[in-house]
C-alpha positions as CSV (number, residue, x, y, z in Angstrom):
1,M,-3.5,-1.9,19.7
2,K,0.2,-2.7,20.1
3,T,2.3,-1.8,17.1
4,L,5.9,-2.5,16.1
5,L,7.9,-0.3,13.8
6,I,9.1,-1.7,10.5
7,A,11.0,0.2,7.9
8,A,11.2,-0.6,4.2
9,V,13.6,0.8,1.6
10,F,11.6,0.9,-1.6
11,F,14.1,2.3,-4.0
12,A,17.8,2.1,-3.9
13,S,18.2,4.9,-6.4
14,S,16.4,7.4,-4.2
15,G,17.7,6.2,-0.8
16,L,14.2,6.9,0.5
17,A,13.0,4.8,3.4
18,I,9.3,4.9,4.2
19,A,8.5,3.8,7.7
20,A,5.3,2.4,8.9
21,S,3.9,0.7,11.9
22,A,2.3,-2.7,11.4
23,P,-0.2,-4.4,13.6
24,I,1.0,-7.3,15.7
25,N,-2.3,-9.1,15.0
26,P,-3.1,-8.0,11.4
27,P,-6.6,-8.5,10.0
28,K,-7.4,-11.3,7.7
29,I,-7.8,-10.3,4.0
30,P,-10.7,-12.0,2.2
31,K,-9.4,-14.3,-0.6
32,T,-11.5,-12.4,-3.2
33,I,-9.7,-9.2,-2.4
34,I,-6.3,-10.9,-2.7
35,N,-7.3,-12.5,-6.0
36,N,-8.6,-9.2,-7.4
37,L,-5.6,-7.1,-6.3
38,V,-3.0,-9.6,-7.6
39,L,-4.8,-10.2,-10.9
40,E,-5.2,-6.4,-11.4
41,Y,-1.5,-5.7,-10.9
42,C,0.0,-9.0,-12.2
43,G,-0.5,-10.3,-15.7
44,F,1.0,-13.6,-14.8
45,P,1.5,-14.0,-11.1
46,T,3.5,-16.7,-9.3
47,P,2.1,-18.2,-7.2
48,N,-1.3,-17.9,-8.8
49,P,-3.6,-16.7,-6.0
50,K,-6.6,-18.7,-7.4
51,A,-4.7,-22.0,-7.4
52,T,-2.9,-21.8,-4.0
53,T,-3.9,-21.5,-0.4
54,V,-2.5,-18.3,1.0
55,K,-2.1,-17.1,4.6
56,A,-4.0,-13.9,4.4
57,T,-2.9,-12.4,7.8
58,S,0.7,-11.6,6.9
59,A,2.5,-10.0,3.9
60,L,1.7,-11.9,0.7
61,E,4.3,-11.8,-2.0
62,F,3.9,-12.5,-5.7
63,S,6.3,-12.5,-8.6
64,C,4.8,-10.9,-11.7
65,F,5.5,-11.3,-15.4
66,D,4.4,-9.0,-18.2
67,E,4.2,-12.1,-20.5
68,K,3.6,-15.7,-19.7
69,P,7.0,-17.1,-18.5
70,S,8.6,-19.7,-20.9
71,S,10.2,-21.6,-18.0
72,K,10.0,-22.1,-14.3
73,S,13.4,-20.4,-13.9
74,A,12.3,-17.2,-15.7
75,T,13.1,-13.9,-13.9
76,P,10.0,-11.9,-12.9
77,D,9.6,-8.4,-14.3
78,Y,8.5,-7.1,-10.9
79,Q,7.2,-8.2,-7.5
80,I,4.2,-7.2,-5.4
81,A,3.5,-7.6,-1.7
82,I,0.2,-7.1,0.0
83,H,0.2,-6.1,3.7
84,P,-2.9,-6.3,5.8
85,L,-3.0,-3.1,8.0
86,I,-6.2,-2.5,9.9
87,A,-9.9,-3.6,10.1
88,Q,-12.2,-0.7,11.2
89,D,-15.7,0.5,10.4
90,F,-14.5,3.5,8.2
91,N,-18.0,4.4,7.0
92,N,-19.9,3.8,10.2
93,D,-22.4,1.3,8.7
94,G,-21.7,-1.4,11.4
95,N,-19.5,-3.6,9.1
96,L,-15.8,-3.9,9.5
97,D,-13.9,-2.5,6.5
98,L,-10.3,-3.2,5.6
99,A,-7.1,-1.3,4.7
100,V,-4.2,-3.0,3.0
101,E,-0.9,-1.8,1.5
102,L,0.2,-2.9,-1.9
103,E,3.8,-2.5,-2.7
104,S,5.3,-3.1,-6.2
105,A,9.0,-3.1,-6.9
106,G,10.5,-3.3,-10.4
107,A,13.8,-4.6,-11.5
108,L,16.8,-3.1,-9.6
109,G,14.3,-1.3,-7.3
110,G,13.0,1.3,-9.6
111,N,10.9,1.4,-12.8
112,V,7.3,1.9,-13.9
113,H,6.2,-0.9,-11.6
114,S,7.8,0.8,-8.4
115,N,5.1,2.2,-6.3
116,S,3.2,1.8,-3.0
117,T,-0.5,2.4,-2.3
118,I,-2.9,1.9,0.6
119,Y,-6.3,0.6,-0.4
120,Y,-9.3,1.1,1.8
121,F,-12.0,-1.5,1.1
122,I,-15.5,-0.7,2.3
123,L,-17.2,-4.0,2.9
124,D,-20.8,-5.2,3.2
125,K,-21.9,-7.6,5.9
126,N,-20.8,-10.6,3.7
127,K,-17.3,-9.1,3.4
128,R,-17.8,-8.2,-0.2
129,V,-16.3,-5.0,-1.5
130,K,-18.9,-2.2,-1.9
131,T,-16.4,0.4,-2.9
132,S,-12.7,1.2,-2.5
133,F,-10.4,4.3,-2.1
134,E,-6.7,4.7,-2.5
135,V,-3.9,6.7,-0.9
136,L,-0.8,6.8,-3.1
137,L,2.3,6.5,-0.8
138,Y,4.9,6.5,-3.5
139,A,5.4,6.5,-7.3
140,P,8.5,7.9,-9.0
141,F,6.9,11.2,-10.0
142,S,4.1,11.5,-7.4
143,E,3.7,15.0,-5.9
144,E,4.5,13.7,-2.3
145,Y,6.1,10.8,-0.5
146,I,3.7,9.6,2.2
147,E,4.6,7.8,5.4
148,Y,2.1,6.3,7.8
149,D,1.6,5.0,11.3
150,L,-1.2,2.9,12.7
151,S,-3.0,4.1,15.9
152,K,-6.2,3.3,17.7
153,Q,-7.9,6.0,15.6
154,G,-6.7,4.5,12.3
155,I,-4.0,5.4,10.0
156,E,-2.0,8.6,10.5
157,Y,-0.2,10.1,7.5
158,R,2.7,12.4,7.0
159,A,3.5,13.8,3.6
160,I,6.6,15.4,2.3
161,P,7.2,16.9,-1.2
162,N,8.8,14.6,-3.8
163,F,12.3,15.9,-4.4
164,R,12.1,15.0,-8.1
165,V,9.0,17.2,-8.5
166,Y,9.8,19.9,-5.9
167,P,13.6,20.3,-5.7
168,E,13.0,23.8,-4.2
169,A,11.6,22.1,-1.1
170,F,15.0,20.9,-0.2
171,E,18.3,22.6,0.5
172,D,21.5,20.5,0.5
173,G,19.4,17.4,0.8
174,E,17.4,18.6,3.8
175,L,13.7,19.3,3.7
176,I,12.9,23.0,4.2
177,A,9.2,22.9,3.2
178,P,6.6,22.0,5.9
179,E,5.3,18.5,6.2
180,T,1.6,17.8,6.0
181,H,-0.2,15.6,8.5
182,F,-3.5,14.1,7.6
183,R,-6.1,11.3,8.0
184,M,-8.7,9.8,5.8
185,Q,-12.2,10.4,7.1
186,W,-15.6,9.4,5.9
187,K,-17.4,12.5,4.6
188,N,-20.1,13.0,2.0
189,G,-20.3,9.3,1.2
190,R,-16.6,8.8,0.6
191,L,-13.2,8.7,2.3
192,E,-11.6,12.2,2.0
193,R,-8.2,13.5,3.0
194,V,-8.5,15.8,6.1
195,D,-5.4,17.8,7.0
196,R,-4.5,18.1,10.7
């Protein structure tokens, strides 16, 4: 699968850039998954995913409000974006499953809503979610920052310690602790992290 490199700066305060490769022909996200993700993370989303037709093969962006906005010009409390990543049979049951990234950015680039997660959705033959698994890429006080690349084998991860949690892993701003490389692999009826 051909890929192209995209870089996103999540948080101006940290100066951290998390790079990932994205598929040129991303998979289509079923509308029920979009609705469930948006409504789980957004109290009052704009646009409302249930009331609009969304193109589910590119990044989908939604403005989120903690309370129902009093006017159309109200400033959102945070924003989320859903990125389709890969369709693959993760659990070897003959059905294509789906991985998507959900990014959330709060006001000024950093607050409780600022995080990024990859969701693995294990689907049945009717494209309904049987179960799901998460890989936290970033949250302000997570143990690690995780970057990823897409390959023919799936998603390849690289983890580095969070400088806020492990300042001893850095010297003069440079990482001195080893990076961890891993994949998610189906084992014992679930997706598990397997270090390489």
